[in-house]
C-alpha positions, 0 to 999 in steps of 0.5 A, spaced: 299 340 913 300 338 906 305 332 904 306 329 898 305 322 898 311 319 894 315 322 899 312 317 904 312 311 900 319 308 903 315 308 910 310 304 907 310 296 909 309 291 903 302 290 904 301 298 904 304 299 898 300 293 895 293 296 897 296 303 894 297 300 888 291 297 887 287 303 889 292 307 884 290 302 878 283 303 880 284 311 880 288 311 874 281 311 869 279 317 872 280 323 867 281 328 872 287 330 877 286 324 881 287 320 875 293 323 873 296 323 880 295 315 880 298 314 874 304 318 876 305 314 883 304 307 880 312 307 877 314 309 884 310 305 888 312 299 883 319 301 884 318 301 892 315 294 892 321 291 888 325 294 894 321 289 899 322 282 900 316 278 898 313 273 903 316 267 899 323 270 899 322 271 907 320 264 908 326 261 904 331 265 908 328 263 914 329 256 912 336 257 911 337 260 918 
């Protein structure tokens, strides 16, 4: 079964996205198709990460409650 990774990004938690971003940054130096895929995924990963609360913002919201 094949799937498109970008379609699954919304299902990833923050830590999974951070790991994926790290891997994509490393792979973007590859001149082959994997590098091209990594370059295409990076903006999508960044956009998805921007939707997730940071650890610091979660801690602030818990203190207010």
